[in-house]
C-alpha positions as CSV (number, residue, x, y, z in Angstrom):
1,X,-25.1,21.9,-4.5
2,X,-27.9,22.4,-7.0
3,X,-28.0,21.8,-10.8
4,X,-30.6,23.5,-13.0
5,X,-31.3,22.3,-16.4
6,X,-34.0,23.8,-18.7
7,X,-37.2,21.7,-18.7
8,X,-36.4,20.5,-22.6
9,X,-32.6,19.4,-21.8
10,X,-31.8,15.8,-22.7
11,X,-30.4,15.5,-18.9
12,X,-33.6,16.1,-17.4
13,X,-33.7,12.5,-16.1
14,X,-30.2,12.9,-14.7
15,X,-29.5,12.8,-10.8
16,X,-27.3,15.2,-9.0
17,X,-26.1,14.4,-5.5
18,X,-24.1,16.3,-3.0
19,X,-20.6,14.9,-1.9
20,X,-20.9,12.0,0.4
21,X,-17.9,9.9,1.8
22,X,-17.9,7.6,-1.6
23,X,-15.3,6.9,-4.0
24,X,-14.6,9.8,-6.8
25,X,-14.8,8.4,-10.4
26,X,-15.0,9.8,-14.3
27,X,-17.1,8.0,-16.4
28,X,-16.0,7.5,-20.0
29,X,-18.9,5.9,-22.1
30,X,-16.5,5.7,-25.1
31,X,-14.6,3.2,-23.3
32,X,-17.2,2.0,-20.8
33,X,-15.0,2.3,-18.3
34,X,-15.1,4.2,-14.8
35,X,-11.6,5.7,-13.7
36,X,-10.5,6.6,-10.3
37,X,-8.7,10.1,-9.8
38,X,-5.2,8.6,-9.9
39,X,-6.3,7.4,-13.5
40,X,-6.6,3.4,-12.8
41,X,-9.8,1.4,-14.0
42,X,-12.6,0.6,-11.3
43,X,-14.4,-2.5,-11.6
44,X,-18.0,-1.9,-11.7
45,X,-20.9,-4.8,-11.9
46,X,-22.2,-5.6,-15.3
47,X,-25.8,-4.3,-14.7
48,X,-23.9,-0.8,-13.5
49,X,-22.0,-0.4,-16.5
50,X,-25.0,-1.7,-19.0
51,X,-27.2,1.3,-17.2
52,X,-24.7,3.9,-17.4
53,X,-24.7,6.6,-20.0
54,X,-23.7,5.7,-23.3
55,X,-23.3,9.3,-25.0
56,X,-22.2,11.5,-21.9
57,X,-18.9,11.9,-19.8
58,X,-19.7,11.7,-15.6
59,X,-17.2,12.9,-13.0
60,X,-18.5,12.6,-9.8
61,X,-18.7,10.3,-6.6
62,X,-19.8,6.6,-6.5
63,X,-21.8,5.5,-3.2
64,X,-23.5,2.6,-2.0
65,X,-26.9,1.9,0.2
66,X,-26.0,-1.1,2.4
67,X,-29.8,-2.5,3.2
């Protein structure tokens, strides 16, 4: 999947990835909480919550790389 944004968009510096085997999540910037599809709150590390957008709702997949 590809997302095309105009160059003058406020969201040019956002990343979009294809589906992997992660956990589906919905970010609510008003409550600063990530929710699962079932509505259950997901616990995220503080640094991840801090780096999430403050003005943008997100719906996508959470995944991580073990190095």
